[in-house]
Backbone as a ProteinNet text record, in pm:
[ID]
protein_1_A
[PRIMARY]
MTADNPQNAPQAGKSILIVDDERDIRDSLESRLMVAGFRVQTASSGQEAVATFIKCFYDGPFGVILLDINLPDMDGLDILKLLRQEEELRGVKDLDGVIIVMQTAVKESWMDAFTKGCDDYIVKPYSFQELLSKINEKIRIKKERSELK
[TERTIARY]
1413.9	1385.5	1430.7	1339.4	1374.1	1323.9	1384.3	1342.6	1208.6	1166.2	1038.7	921.7	941.1	836.9	869.9	803.1	838.1	822.7	735.5	719.4	844.4	917.6	1036.8	1165.2	1157.3	1277.7	1328.4	1459.2	1513.9	1485.7	1457.8	1434	1567.7	1563	1685	1744.2	1875.4	1943.2	1946.8	1885.8	1878.8	1980.5	2095.5	2204.5	2311	2355.7	2448.1	2573	2686.4	2813.1	2850.3	2867.7	2909.6	3058.4	3137.3	3281.8	3317.2	3348.6	3382.8	3466.2	3571.3	3657.3	3600.9	3497.8	3437.8	3324.4	3347.4	3252.7	3112.6	3104.2	2973.5	2894.8	2963	2896.4	2849.4	2936.8	2898.7	2777.3	2783.2	2674.9	2543.4	2551	2430.4	2367.9	2450.7	2398.4	2344.4	2416	2371.6	2232.5	2212.6	2082.6	1971.3	1998.2	1894.3	1861.6	1962.1	1936.2	1865	1894.7	1822.8	1674.6	1646.1	1507.3	1438.5	1513.9	1459.4	1445.8	1483.3	1462.3	1581.7	1699.6	1821.4	1892.2	1960	2052.6	2187.7	2253.3	2371.1	2490.9	2606.4	2734.3	2823.5	2922.4	3011.7	3157	3238.7	3384.2	3447.6	3555.6	3620.3	3748.5	3787.7	3911.3	3895.2	3987.9	3986.2	4007.3	4102.9	4130.7	4009.3	3944.7	3824.7	3712.1	3698.8	3594.3	3613.4	3734.9	3762.1	3740.8	3788.2	3771.2	3623	3544.8	3401.3	3330.5	3366	3307.2	3331.7	3455.9	3490.9	3417.5	3416	3351.7	3202	3137	2991.9	2951	3046.4	3016.5	2913.5	2928.4	2838.8	2721	2743.4	2637.6	2533.6	2576.7	2484.9	2544	2551.4	2619.1	2550.1	2629.7	2576.5	2508.6	2398.6	2333	2398.7	2444.2	2501.5	2620	2723.1	2834	2846.3	2842.1	2867	3013.4	3090.9	3235.8	3291.5	3347.5	3415.1	3542.2	3572.7	3689.2	3819.3	3809.7	3929.4	3934.7	4013.4	4032.6	4180	4210.9	4349.9	4443.8	4394.3	4483	4483.7	4382.1	4369.6	4278.8	4310.9	4227.5	4099.4	3987.2	3859.7	3858.8	3931.8	3937.6	4013.1	4113.8	4185.6	4095.6	4015.7	3920.7	3820.6	3768.3	3673.2	3730.8	3853.7	3920.2	3933	3971.7	3984.3	3850	3743.7	3611.4	3566.8	3589.7	3551.3	3635.3	3762.2	3846.5	3795.3	3753.8	3699.2	3572.6	3487.7	3367.2	3404.2	3499.7	3542.7	3598	3677.6	3731.8	3622.2	3509.9	3399.1	3294.2	3323.5	3234.5	3114.8	3121.1	3011	3025.3	2918.3	2919.1	2895.3	2937.8	2932.6	2800.7	2689.5	2561.3	2506	2564.2	2517.8	2593.4	2698.3	2782	2713.3	2779.3	2728.6	2724.4	2626.3	2615.1	2706.5	2794.5	2887.2	2859.6	2832	2809.3	2926.4	3005.9	3120.5	3071.7	3124.8	3098.7	3224.5	3212.7	3331.5	3301.7	3402.7	3389.4	3435.3	3493	3547.6	3470.2	3397.4	3312.1	3392.3	3511.3	3590.4	3638.1	3636.9	3682	3592.6	3470.8	3377.7	3420.7	3490.7	3530.7	3621.2	3720.6	3809.6	3734.1	3642.5	3564.5	3480.5	3418.2	3335.4	3419.6	3540	3625.1	3669.7	3666.7	3706.6	3587.5	3465.9	3350.5	3250.5	3257.4	3160.3	3025.9	2916.4	2783.5	2721.2	2761.7	2707.9	2796.4	2775.3	2851.2	2760.8	2800.6	2729.7	2835.6	2817.2	2915.4	2876.7	2974.2	2953.7	2960.5	2883.2	2774.8	2650	2573.4	2451.2	2339.9	2218.1	2105.2	2083.5	2034.4	2006.6	1903	1804.4	1699.2	1757.5	1853.3	1919.4	1993.9	2065.6	2137.4	2040.1	1935.5	1836.8	1771.5	1743.6	1686.2	1781.2	1909.5	2008.9	2015.8	2019.6	2027.7	1906.2	1787.3	1664.7	1653.1	1695.5	1692.1	1785.7	1905.6	2002.4	1953.4	1895	1842.7	1727.2	1640.2	1526.6	1574.6	1670.8	1724.2	1788.6	1865.5	1931.5	1827.5	1723.1	1617.2	1547.3	1517.8	1451.8	1539.7	1669.3	1762.2	1765.1	1766.2	1772.4	1643.3	1531.1	1404.4	1394.9	1473.2	1473.5	1554.3	1638.9	1726.6	1649.7
-1770.6	-1675.1	-1733.1	-1743.6	-1799.1	-1711	-1728.5	-1652.6	-1704	-1824.8	-1879.5	-1799.2	-1733.6	-1654	-1507	-1439.1	-1300.9	-1206.4	-1238.6	-1151.3	-1151	-1261.7	-1272.8	-1241.2	-1221.9	-1193.9	-1054.1	-1037.6	-905.3	-808.7	-685.3	-581.7	-525.5	-452.4	-388.8	-299.2	-302.2	-219.7	-283.1	-400.3	-464	-576.1	-557	-651.7	-588.1	-660.9	-605.8	-692.4	-625.5	-690.6	-648.7	-748.4	-722.7	-752.8	-653.5	-670.7	-652.6	-762.8	-758.7	-881.9	-865.6	-979.2	-1065	-1018.5	-1095	-1181.8	-1312	-1408.3	-1394.8	-1378	-1366.8	-1247.5	-1136.6	-1017.1	-1042	-1098	-1127.5	-1220.1	-1327.9	-1426.4	-1367.8	-1292.5	-1232.3	-1132.1	-1043.2	-945.7	-1013.5	-1113.8	-1184.3	-1244.5	-1316.6	-1381.3	-1279.1	-1175.7	-1075.3	-993.6	-961.8	-885.8	-971.5	-1099.8	-1188.8	-1195.8	-1204.2	-1204.7	-1073	-963.9	-833	-816	-918.7	-915	-877.7	-878.7	-844.6	-969.9	-957.1	-1059.7	-1022.1	-1115.6	-1082.1	-1168.8	-1104	-1173	-1115.8	-1195.1	-1149.5	-1162.1	-1082.2	-1087.7	-1066	-1140.6	-1131.1	-1048.7	-1001.9	-923.6	-817.1	-724.4	-618.9	-673.1	-763.1	-821.3	-896.1	-971.8	-1045.7	-948.9	-840.1	-741.4	-679.5	-636.2	-573.5	-674.2	-796.6	-900.4	-930.6	-939.9	-966.9	-851.4	-730.2	-611.3	-611.8	-638	-638.6	-752.7	-870.3	-987.6	-963.4	-897.2	-877.7	-747.6	-667.5	-533.2	-532.2	-618.9	-617	-712.3	-827.3	-928.4	-899.7	-853.4	-827.4	-727.8	-601.4	-501.9	-483.1	-444.9	-423.1	-287.5	-284.3	-157.5	-90.9	-174.3	-125.1	-213.3	-149.6	-222.7	-176.1	-271.5	-243.2	-275.7	-174.1	-187.9	-156.8	-258.3	-239.7	-159.6	-68.7	17.1	-49.6	-144.2	-210.7	-356.3	-381.2	-517	-552.8	-680.6	-718.2	-695.6	-707.1	-697.2	-560.7	-480.3	-354	-261.2	-136.6	-37.7	-16.5	-4	16.7	138.8	242.9	363.2	337.1	251.4	213.7	131.2	44.7	-34.7	59.4	152	250.3	322.9	367.8	438.9	349	222.8	128.9	103.4	89.5	66	185.2	304.6	424.2	437.3	399.8	401.9	301.7	184.6	83.4	135.5	203	261	364.9	449.3	554	492.9	388.2	319.7	264.9	229.3	172.7	276.8	402.6	511.4	537.6	494.7	519.2	659.3	735.6	871.9	867.5	974.3	979.7	931.6	988	956.9	821.4	761.6	631.7	516.7	544.9	440.1	365.5	261.6	180	264.7	238.8	308.9	237.8	313.6	253.4	309.8	217.6	253.3	196.4	283.6	240.4	197.2	86	38.2	66.5	151.9	191.2	203.2	184.7	205.6	345.8	417.6	551.5	654.3	737.3	835.3	931.5	967	1065.1	1012.1	882.4	824.2	862.5	901.1	929.6	1048.6	1145.7	1263.7	1223.6	1141.7	1094.4	1005	924.8	834.3	911.2	1019.3	1097.6	1160.2	1202.5	1261.5	1157.7	1030	922.9	855.7	908.3	857.1	776.1	781.5	711.8	784.2	709.2	769.2	788.3	706.6	716	632.7	643.8	562.4	526.8	424.5	383.8	340.1	381.3	353.3	225.2	133.2	8.6	37	-26.2	-117.6	-39.2	-95.2	-32.1	-135.5	-86.1	-179.4	-215.7	-336.1	-378.7	-287.2	-244.6	-157.1	-24.3	28.9	153.3	133.8	24	-5.8	-23.5	-99.1	-123.5	6.8	94.9	225.5	305.2	305.2	376.3	317.5	186.2	119.4	155.3	138.9	165.7	312.1	402.7	545.7	575.4	522	546.5	487.6	367.8	306.7	389.8	437.2	519.1	648.1	715.4	839.6	815.1	708.7	676.4	647.8	574.6	543	671.3	760.3	886	969.3	972.5	1047	988.6	857	793.4	816.5	828.1	854.4	995.9	1087.5	1226.9	1248.1	1151.3	1165.2	1150.9
4917	4814	4681.5	4588.2	4458.7	4347.4	4230.1	4112.9	4061.3	4102.3	4058.4	4113.8	4223.6	4284.7	4265.5	4168.3	4137.1	4255.8	4350.3	4466.2	4552.9	4553.4	4636.3	4562	4430.2	4352.1	4383.5	4398.5	4426.2	4311.7	4346.5	4246.6	4200.3	4087.4	4036.6	4144.8	4157	4256.7	4394	4407.7	4538.9	4553.6	4494	4506.7	4595	4695.2	4794.4	4805.8	4814.4	4846.2	4988	5075.1	5212.8	5221.1	5262.6	5276	5423.1	5487.6	5630	5661.2	5738.7	5771.6	5884.1	5952.3	6061.1	6007.1	6009.8	5952.2	6012	6143.3	6209.1	6155.7	6135.3	6082.9	5940.4	5856.5	5717.2	5712.8	5789.6	5787.2	5837.8	5944.8	6001.6	5904.7	5850	5754.4	5629.6	5581.5	5461.1	5481.4	5589.3	5610.2	5630.4	5705.8	5732.3	5607.8	5527.1	5404.6	5299.7	5296.8	5204.5	5241.6	5370.1	5415.9	5376.6	5375.1	5337.9	5186	5109.5	4964.9	4880.7	4939.3	4866	4816.2	4703.8	4655.6	4716.2	4782.2	4861.6	4823.6	4814.4	4804.4	4913.6	4953.8	5059.7	5017.5	5083.7	5065.3	5201.6	5228.3	5359.8	5356.9	5238.4	5227.7	5120.3	5120.2	5019.8	4879.8	4865.6	4733.9	4680.8	4767	4725.8	4688	4761.1	4732.1	4594.2	4563.8	4434.7	4321.7	4339.6	4237	4213.9	4320.3	4309	4240.5	4275.9	4214.1	4063.4	4023.4	3880.6	3809	3868.5	3807.5	3785	3877.2	3870.4	3802.3	3760.7	3712.4	3599.2	3500.7	3385.6	3400.2	3458.3	3466.2	3573.5	3686.3	3796.2	3891.3	3848.5	3931.9	4067	4163.1	4297.2	4305.2	4378.1	4406.4	4526.2	4619.1	4744.2	4783.1	4838.2	4898.4	5042.5	5134.5	5275.6	5299.2	5325.5	5328.2	5466.4	5529.7	5658.3	5632.4	5719.7	5699.2	5744.3	5837.8	5890.7	5846.1	5743.5	5693.8	5706.8	5723.6	5747.7	5628.7	5507	5391.2	5323.9	5350.5	5279.2	5358.4	5362.9	5429.4	5348	5416.4	5349	5258.8	5296.9	5214	5083.8	5089.1	4967.2	4874.9	4933.9	4854.9	4788.2	4864.6	4812.6	4691.5	4705.1	4595.5	4471.9	4491.2	4379.2	4311.1	4389.1	4331.2	4247.1	4298.4	4223.1	4095.9	4101.2	3981.6	3878	3923	3832.1	3763.9	3840	3780.3	3674.5	3708.4	3615.1	3485.9	3498.2	3380.6	3290.7	3349.3	3273.9	3235.3	3258.2	3215	3303.7	3429.6	3521.6	3578.6	3569.9	3624	3775.1	3842.7	3989.2	4049.2	4006.5	4068.3	4025.6	3922.7	3874.9	3939.3	4012.6	4070.9	4183	4225.5	4334.9	4462.3	4545.6	4673.7	4772.4	4835.2	4930.8	5069.9	5162.2	5301.6	5380.9	5439.3	5519.3	5656.4	5704.4	5840.2	5920.8	6017.4	6092.2	6240.9	6320.6	6464.6	6502.7	6408.1	6434.8	6354	6421.4	6354.1	6266.6	6307.2	6233.3	6097	6076.3	5949.9	5832.5	5859.2	5751.2	5666.9	5723.7	5645.7	5529.4	5556.3	5451.2	5353.9	5405.4	5320.6	5219.3	5261.4	5168.8	5058.1	5090.1	4986.4	4884.1	4922.2	4829.7	4762.1	4784.9	4711.9	4790.9	4921.2	5004.4	4997.9	5001.7	4996.6	5134.3	5229	5364.1	5455.6	5584	5678.9	5794.7	5865.4	5985.3	6086.6	6210.7	6314.9	6388.2	6396	6470.6	6619.9	6701.9	6668	6626.6	6536.3	6487.6	6486.7	6480.2	6472.4	6325.4	6303.6	6166.9	6103.6	6180.5	6126.4	6079.9	6154.4	6115.2	5982.9	5969.8	5846.3	5730.6	5751.1	5646.2	5601.1	5694.3	5658.8	5570.3	5604.5	5523.2	5381.5	5373.9	5243.6	5158.3	5214.8	5139.1	5098.3	5185.6	5152.6	5035.8	5038.6	4931.6	4798.4	4803.4	4681.2	4625.6	4712.7	4669.8	4603.3	4663.8	4608.3	4472	4461.5	4334.8	4226.1	4261.9	4166.1	4119.7	4212	4176.8	4084.4	4111.9	4024.8	3884.4	3873.9	3742.5	3664.1	3732.8	3665.2	3613.1	3670.8	3627	3498.7	3465.5	3348	3219.6
[MASK]
+++++++++++++++++++++++++++++++++++++++++++++++++++++++++++++++++++++++++++++++++++++++++++++++++++++++++++++++++++++++++++++++++++++++++++++++++++++

């Protein structure tokens, strides 16, 4: 996928940050999402995720962040809270913020995640098609909301 071919260039909002400590999961999601037309970056820790989010905020903000809830250095919910605080500091309104999909093995974790600003969740193990459907649905809804403004 190159920028030389406009048909293959990612559309606005189609930039994804994958945050997962499992290399195989990051690599698999990265390659499959790139084939689906997304621009993808990855992070293996909470600290790396927050730093990447801040670094890319103005130049190429993420449309979606896939955030694993269990990371070795930081809880996914703490990362979520930090990302939402960073958006608030930069004047991003709730519905304009990045879409965050929590990846969790525990279904009950989603309740706390939603109170901290999560947009959706998916329970591991999941099918790639299920994840892709969630991502595309969230991007579509966000785009429709922005067009109404």
